[in-house]
C-alpha positions in Angstrom: 44.0 -111.7 5.1 45.4 -114.8 3.2 49.9 -112.7 3.2 51.2 -113.1 6.8 53.4 -110.0 7.4 56.4 -110.0 10.3 57.5 -106.6 10.0 55.6 -103.4 10.2 53.8 -102.8 7.1 55.3 -99.2 5.8 53.5 -96.5 3.5 54.0 -93.7 1.4 58.5 -92.7 1.2 61.0 -92.5 3.1 61.0 -89.2 5.7 62.8 -87.0 4.3 63.9 -86.0 8.7 66.2 -82.5 7.0 63.1 -81.1 4.6 61.0 -81.7 8.1 63.5 -80.0 10.5 63.6 -76.7 8.3 59.5 -76.7 7.5 58.7 -76.8 11.4 61.9 -73.5 11.6 60.1 -72.0 9.2 56.8 -72.2 10.9 58.0 -70.9 14.0 59.7 -68.5 12.7 55.9 -67.2 10.4 54.5 -67.8 14.3 57.0 -65.8 15.8 56.9 -62.5 13.8 53.1 -63.5 13.1 52.3 -62.5 16.7 55.2 -59.4 17.1 52.9 -58.2 14.3 49.9 -58.3 15.5 50.5 -57.4 19.6 52.6 -54.2 17.8 48.9 -53.7 15.1 47.2 -54.0 18.3 49.2 -51.1 20.6 50.1 -49.0 17.8 46.1 -48.2 17.1 45.3 -48.1 21.2 48.1 -45.8 19.9 46.5 -43.4 17.7 42.9 -44.1 19.5 43.1 -43.6 23.4 46.3 -41.4 22.7 47.0 -37.4 21.1 48.8 -38.8 19.0 46.2 -39.9 16.2 46.3 -41.5 13.1 50.3 -40.6 12.5 50.9 -41.3 16.3 49.6 -44.8 16.4 51.0 -46.0 12.1 54.4 -44.4 13.5 54.5 -46.7 17.6 53.0 -49.5 14.6 56.1 -48.7 12.0 59.2 -48.6 15.6 57.9 -51.8 17.2 57.6 -54.8 14.3 61.3 -53.1 13.4 62.3 -53.1 17.1 60.5 -56.6 17.2 62.3 -57.8 13.8 65.6 -56.8 15.5 65.2 -58.5 18.5 63.9 -61.7 17.4 
C-alpha cells in the first residue's frame, strides 16, 4: 500500500506474438477441418441409413466428402 507505481505493472513474461499467431492459426485449422469431417459424417450416415446404399454406400460417401473437403479447404 505504501508503494506508488507510476506506470503499468506487468506480470509474467512478455508476449510471444509469433507463437500466439501460430497457435491461433492451428486452432482455426482444427476447427475448420473438424467441422468438415462432422458434416461429412452426418451426410455419410444419412446416405447409409436412408438410401439403398447401405453401409458401404455410407462409408464411400463419407470418404469422398472428407477427401473433397480436404482438397477444397
